[in-house]
GUDO-763761 format. One record per residue (C-alpha): residue in three letters; x, y, z. Coordinates in steps of 0.1 Angstrom, whole numbers, plus 5000, padded with zeros to 4 digits. Example, Ala and Ser with C-alpha at 12.3 -4.5 7.8 and 13.67 -1.06 7.14 Angstrom:
% residues 2
Ala512349555078;Ser513749895071;
This chain:
% residues 58
Met451358888027;Ala452958608009;Ile449858498001;Leu448858917985;Asn452258867969;Gly451458487951;Val447558637940;Phe449258987920;Thr452158717908;Val449258537893;Ile447658807883;Ser450358927863;Met450858587842;Leu447658577835;Met447658897821;Phe450258877802;Phe449858477785;Gly446558737779;Ile448758977760;Ile450458737741;Trp447258577731;Trp445658837715;Ala448458987703;Trp449658657683;Ser445658597672;Lys444458497639;His441958827635;Arg445559047641;Val447358927611;Lys446659277589;Asp447259487619;Asn450459327620;Asp451359247585;Glu450459687584;Ala452159797616;Ala455659557600;Arg455859747570;Leu455260157586;Pro459660177583;Phe459360117547;Ala456360357541;Leu458860627558;Pro460560907529;Asp463960787528;Glu466361077555;Gly469361187525;Ser465961267499;Asp464961587488;Lys461061437482;Gly458261497505;Asn460761767519;Arg461162077504;Asn460562427514;Lys461362257555;Gly465162337558;Tyr465961937548;Gly468461817526;Ser470262027507;
């Protein structure tokens, strides 16, 4: 059972570091920049812009 736990731990660590490597790789820079700007692309909650006839903002 201890060997199985060790194997599972090693596989989990490799998967974790693989995901980190993939997320920070150079070919993901454009997608990461785009995702970082998404919150600023949403309309403000208090403004009427884009919320007309929906019952938001008064």
